[in-house]
N, C-alpha and C positions, 0 to 999 in steps of 0.2 A: 686362648689360644684367637678366638672370636672376638672377647671385649679387648686386647692388643691390638686385633684389627682397624676396629673402629678408632681407638685411641689416637692408631697411626693416622690413620684416613683423616679422620677430626684436625690432628697437627698439621699435615701437609693442606687441608683448604685452610687453617688458620693461617699456614704458612703464605701459601699463596694470596689470601686476602689482607694480609698484611704488605705484603710485597706491593700489590694491587695499591693500595693505599699510599707506600711509599712514594712509588710513580706516579702517583697521581698529584702527589704533595710536590715532586720535582718539579714535575711539568708545570704547577700552580705556581713555586717560587720561581721558573724562570722566565712562566710568563707574568706574572704577575706583583712581583718584589723590584723595588730597582736597585741595582747592581751600589754596595755602599757609596763609592769617590762621586756618582752620578748625585744620589743621594742627600751629599754631604755638601755637595756643590750648588746642589738647588736649596738647600735652607740656607745657608750661606748667604744666595741672592733674594731670600724673601719671598724665592715662588712657592707655592704650594706644590704638592701631585698630582695633586688634583688637576690642575693648570695646565699639565703639559701630558702627552701622545710620545712615546717613542713603539719604533718596529726594528728590530734587525733579524736579519735571516743570514745564512751564508747558502748561495744564488746555487750550489749543490744540494742544499739539505732540502727534506719535505715540510720542515717545518719550521717556525722561527725561534730564534733561542734567545729573545725577549720582545714582549709583547706587552705592552704596558698602557691601558685607556687605548690601544689600537682601534677600535672602531667607531670613538667618538667624532663627529666632526667637528673640525677647529679651522680658524683662518689661516691658508699655511706662509700667508706674502709671499713672497718672489720665488720660491720654489716652485708654487703653479706653475713656471716657466718650462717644468719638466712634463710636464702634459701635452703643452702646445707644442713643443719641441719634438716629443716622440710622436706626436700626433703628422706635424710637420715631415718631417723625415722620412715616415711611412707612406699616407699620404700624396703628399708631392714631390718623393725619391733626394735622394743628397746631390744630384745633380741638377735638380729644378735653379732656373733662373730666371729674377721678373725683369720684363721688358721696358723700357722709355721710349716711347716713339713722337716720331715728328715727321710730321706731314708740311705739304707745301696747298694751302690751297688758292692756289692762282700760278703763270706762268713766269718761268724762272729765264730771265734772256741777261746776259752780259751783268751777271752775278746777282741781281735787282730781281726780286720775290715782287712782282703785283697780285698782292693778297696775303693772306694773313698768314700767321705760320702757324701750326695747335703741334702742344705736346701732348702724347696721350700716356697716362702713366698706369700703372699696373703693380702700387702697389709696394715698389722696393721697400725694402726697410732700410737697405744701406746706399741711399742715393747721397753720396754727401758733394761738399762742393768740387772738389776733385773730381769723380767721378760724372758729374753733373757737367764738369769742364770738358769730357772725352768728347760728350754727346757732342760738346756746342762746337767744339774743336772736327768732328767728324761733320758739322755741317756747310764750316769754315772749309774742310778738304772737296767737296762735291763742290764748291761754287759758290754757294750761296755771301754775299754780303751784306746788303741791303735789303733790309724786308719793308713796303712800303706801308702794308698795312699793320693788326693789331700782333700781337700776341695771344693766341688762343689757349686755355688748358682744359683740359681733359679729362677731368675728375669722378668721371661715369663708373670706374670700376668697383669703387666702393659706395655704398648707400651707406651714411654716416651722417646721422640730425647732427645738429649745431650741436660744438662740441663747449662742455661749461669747464674752464681750465681750475676755476675756483672750485670745484663740489665737493673735489679727494678731500683737499688741506687747506682750502680757502691762499693760495700760493700760484697766483696762475700764471706765474712770470716766469714759474720753474721750468727747465725743460724735461724733466719727466714727468710735465705735468701736460704736456705737447698732444693733442690729439691726432687718430690716424686721420690720411689723405693717401688717395691713390698714388699722386704729386706728391709726395715727402721729402724737399727738398733739405740737405745738409742739420736733419731732424727740426726745424725751422728755430735754429740757436744761435747768436751774434757771442761770438765770446770775447767778452772784455779785457785787453790786457790792460794791465799799472804798472807800468816803471817807477819808480821815483827817485827821484836826483837827491842827496842828501846835502850837497853843497847845493844847490840850487833853493830848497825846499820848495822842489815842483814834482806834480805826479802827472806824466802822461800815458792819459788811456788811448791806444788805439785799439778799433773794434774790426773784427771779422768776422762774416764777411764787411766790407763799406759799403753798405746801403742807401744809396742815394737821398731815399725818401726814410732815412735817420739821421735825425738831424742829435749831435751828443752835445752836450755845455758840461764842461770839467770847472770844477770850484773844489779839485779837492787838493790839499797840500800833503807836501813830506813833513811828519815829524819824529820825533825822538821817540826810544823805551823799545822794548823786547816786539816782537811779531805779534805774538799772539794769534788770538782771533781778528786778524786785519779787518775784516769786513764790520765790526760793531762797530764802530767811529765816523763810519760812512752812510751815507743817505745817497737813496736817488727816488727821481720825481720823475713819472713818464704821461704825457700829456701825447691824447692820438692824435691826428690829424686827417681827414680822409681816409688816405691812402697809404699815410705817413707817420712819423711820432717824434718825439724830441724827449731827449731822455737825460735829464740831470743828474751829475752824481756830485756831493760836496761831503764835507767834513776833515779827517786827517787820516793819512796810512803811516803806520810807520814805516822809516826807511829801509829799517836793519832785516823788513821781509823781503827785498829785491820785489823781483818781478813776481804775477800774482796774476790769475785772471776769474774770471766772474763772469760766467753765461747765462745769458736770460733770452728766450722767447718774449718777443715785444710786438710782431705782426701779424697780418690774419698768415694765413699760407699761398693765397693768389698775390699781395702785397710781398710777403715776402720770396717766394719765387721771381716775382717782377723784378726785385729787388737781384737778385744775385745775378740773372737773366742780363740783365743792363752793364751790371759789374764787367761783367766776365765776357760778354758781347763787346762791348766797345775798347777793349782790353785789347780783346785779338782784330781790333779794326771796323770790324761791324757799325751796322748802324739799325736800330726800330723806331720806327716812323708814327708806329701808332701807341695803341692804350694794350693793358690790358685787362681778358677780359672769359668769363667762363664759357664753354662751349661742348665741340662733339666734332670729333674728328672725320672727315671725310668719307662718309659711308662708302665701302669697296674700294679704297683704295691703297694705295701700297705706300708704303713707308718711304718719307725721303732718308729718312738715318734714323736706327736704330742702335741701344745702347744693352748691354746687355750685363744683370749685376752679376757678382763671385756666383759661386754657387750654395745651396742652401747650406751645404754640410759646415760654410765659410760661414754664412750669415747666420747660425744659432750659435756659433765660437764666438762669435761675439758679441750677439746679446746674453748668453748666459754668462761667458765669462767675468763681465765688466754687469750685468742684471738691466739691463737697456729695456727700458719699458715701452717707449713707443715701436722700438722693435718687434714685441712680442707682439704690439698691439697690430702691427702689419701683417704680422705670419700669420697671425690667430685670422683677421678677416679673408686671406689670401684662402685658408681652408674653404672658406666657402666658396668665395669666387672661384675655384679655381674646380671641388668636387658638383656642386649644387652648378655652376653654370649661372649662376645670379650673382649681381653687385652683392661684393660683400661685405656682412654686417652682421652682427656681433646674435644676435638669437641665431641665425641661420649656420656662423660657423661651432654655437653650443652645439645645435643640432647634428651638425657631421663627425663632433667631437664624438659625442654620443653613439652615433652609429657604426662610427668606425670601435670605437668600446664593444659594443657589443656584439660584432662581428666577429673579434678578438677571444672572445668570452672571458672580458674582464666587468666583473661588474661591479661598481659604484655608484651606489643608490645614493649616496652622501655627498656626491660630486655637484658643486654647484661653480657655474663660471660663469664671468662678469663681461672682462675681455681678454683673458688669456695668461695676462701677465703678473699677476699677483698684488696688481695696484688698484687696493680695493678695500672696503668694506664688509662686503656682501660672497666670496666669493670662499670657497668651504670643502676641505677632504679629511679624508681619515688619512691619520701614519700608516691603517693596514691599508688601506685602498690603496696610497703614494706608493709603497712598500709591495705591493704585488704588481704594479704596472713598474715598478723599477725593476722588480723577476724577468716578465715579461721583455722590457727592453733588453734584458742581458742574454735573451734569449732571440734575441729580435735578427735579422741580416743586418740592418744598422745600429745594432750596438757601439762597432770602432768610432762610427762618427757619435752616435749619443754620447758615449762617457767623453770624448775628446771637448765636447763645448762644454763640459763643468769644470769648474777651476780647481788646479793643481793644490792641496795645501803647503801654503808656504812658499809658493814657488810661483801661481801668478793670480792675476783677474782678483775679485775681491777678497780672497784669502790669500797674497802675498805675503802679506805682512803676519799671517800667524802660525803661531808655532815651531816656528823655524826651526831651533835647535833641539827638536824633540824624535823620537824614536820613528814617530807619523810623518813626519813632513816626508813629501813623494810618496805618499802612501796611500792616497786618498783625492777620489773624485769628489769633491762636495758643493754641492747649490745650494749660495745661502741666501736666506729670506729676511726682510727686519722692516717693521711699519712701528708706531708709535708704543704699540702694544702686545708685539706680536715677534718670535725670534723663532729660526728653523733654522735647519740643517736639510740638507738630503742629496743622498748618492750615494759612493762605493768605496768599499775600505780593503783594501791588501792589508790581511793581518801577515803577526810575522814569519809565523807559517805557511805563508805565499796562499793564502785559502781564501778568496773575495767576498764581502759581504754587501747584502743593503741593507743599507743605515737612516733613516727619518728620525728627525726630535723636532716636535715642536712645542712652542710654550705660548701661551694665550693668557697675558697676566699683567698686571699693570706695570708688575715691578719688570717684565719681560727682557727692558734693555738691559740691566744686570747678567743675565744668561748666558754670557760669551764662557764662562768657567764648568758652566754644565754644559757647554754643547764640545768644548775640549777635554771635555773630562768621557764624556760619551765616545767619542774617537778614540783618544788614549786607552779609553777600557776597552774596544771593540781592539783592537788592535794587540793590542797586550798581551787579552785571554785568550784570542783566537780561535775564538768562540765557535 
């Protein structure tokens, strides 16, 4: 009997050991082996699994269902905006607004200002031409028509060194390379509308805004053939001229293209604001006698007029839906300007974010933030770290605003054309990221059983550009498997 009891105990111990090993193996399989559809998609794209990190976890679960290379610091591209967004919604608040103020530096009588008009910016990320018009319309409504002094721009809310727009990719005129500025207007971009006339074989070029100091020379002809890459046969030349510039377009554009647009950032922040101000002000019947210069608003003076931006919840929605890098840099700098009460600066905003993460108990030692937009060669985060941040955001009071800011798969933003006729369409709010050697997605998927999951996928490899099918496979797997 004793021998039987001992054998029974040994059998029970062996069974427990086997069960423990089986459980451990199951956890390893769940954590370290890619599901076949994802592995196959990566193989077809020529992306090695070592260059990929994934993290998937049910928001109500205590551990991830999939954690593959999740601790490896990688360049996240634009999904870094999720860090900036969450920090902004919690530190600034969803109802926070950015102000742009106008001051009169002199007496106003009979609609004439005998002095300077001072515009002070507070980093509004969405001060478009329409919104800038509202500020100027407010000035006219308050009885200002003639400005006998200068237009003075107070840009001191941000402390930003001279921005090298060519540093990232050698494309200094591309709007996404525009540097941050406390008085950013319309993203400093000029939109050129190309309107071909097949019969006359001409192309009309219409710039918006029409800046007085920007001369446009049009040498473009309308041609035949399919549209294709319509800009491939066009050339432009830019010549700077003090506070202005001359841009010359030449080449042939297929008439079959119809109207097309080309956005360029051609002037400095100061000259651009000056040009937009003059255009709008003169359209309103106003006059500006002086020049434009930088300066500061009068101490202790009350603003003559104030424009307030839409709420932070609306701003980050635009920022994330369309992955606007310029807006992200503006929001990121606002974090230090508001929380530290010092001029916004990238290193200060990094410290503000790190302090916020520490206060929340989010340990992300691998996190490297350069400008908060993801348009960077140095920014880093791990899939696991970003996944934990998304889990924290889901439990935050700002969760509704945070999730609503993300593109809805197959419906809007950067994902409006993706996975349109698949079951996951409309069931996932996902931020995308893209650089020459980076592809990433991060956000939330509601699976077919009604459970919500945090999903992060990051690929850093020369073939990352071919990884869209692998991203889609991740979303499809999470939705269909109901992990």
